[in-house]
N, C-alpha and C positions, 0 to 999 in steps of 0.2 A: 591895944586897940575898942573904941570905944561902940560897946554892946546898941547903946541906941541906934549908930551910925549902921551897924548891921541890920536891926530890925526894919530901918526906913529905908534901905538900897535892898532887904528881901520883900519888902513890902509893895516895893516900885516893879519889881520883877515879877510878881503874884499879879499883880493891873495887868502886863503886857499881854498879848496873846502867844498861843502855847509857839505857833509857825516864825513868830521873832526872836523869841526865845532860843528856840534851835537854831535858828539862819545866822543870829551873833555866836551860839558856840558853836557853832561848827566854821565859821569864820575865824577863828583863833588857832593856836596850836592845839594840842591835845596836851591835858594835861594828868596827872599822876594823881591818882583817887589815894584818901588815906586807907584806904579799907586795901590797897591793892592793884596796879594795874592799870595801865592807860584806860581813862573813861572820857567819851566824847558828848558826856554828858554835862562835863563840868563847863561850868562859866566865870571867868575872872570879871568882876562887875565891881567898878569903883575899889578895884586892888582887894576886893574880899573874892573867895572862891564863893560858889555858889554851886550844887548839884539841882541838873534842871527837873529830874526825873520829881526830885521830890520837892521843891515849886509845886510843880502841877500836882503833886498828891499820888504818885505813883510807888516812892519809895526808890531806894539805890539799885538800880542795874548790876551792880557788879555782884552784889548781896543776892540777888535774883538768878543769876546766872549761877554762883558757887552752889546755893540751895537746889537749882534743877541738877547739875554735875552729880551730886551728895545722892540725891535718888535716884538718877542712872547708874551710877556706881551700886548701888544697894538694889536695885532692881536687877543689874544684872547677875550680882554677887546670887541673887534669890534663884534667878534662872538657869544658871548653872546647877546650883545645889539640886533644882528638881530634875535638869539632864540627866545628871548623876543617878538619881535614887530610881527616877526609871530605866537606866540603863540595867538595874539590875535586877527588875522583874521580867519576867515571860514577857514576850508582843501579846500571844495567844492565850488562853488558858489550855491547857492543858498540853500545849508543846512548849513545857520546860527542859531547856538544853542543859541545865546544869545537872552535873553527875549528882547522883543522891547517897 
């Protein structure tokens, strides 16, 4: 595929309003993103796949979801470690129910 065609098509898409881009993408059948998973933001334009999110400068939505899920998993692990740590300590000072 000719690189000039890709850059020309991308330039045309960047000149369009975001509402029109989204309308065009949502009217098409959902495509599978190279990063894995079905993405509603992929637009086939002139037989070339473009990511609407990246065209408007917001970055890949699948990548953002993956990062958020990793952050949530990390915070859940951290929260469970804190809960375990708290359960080993007495609730009130001086009321230690553990045998000595």
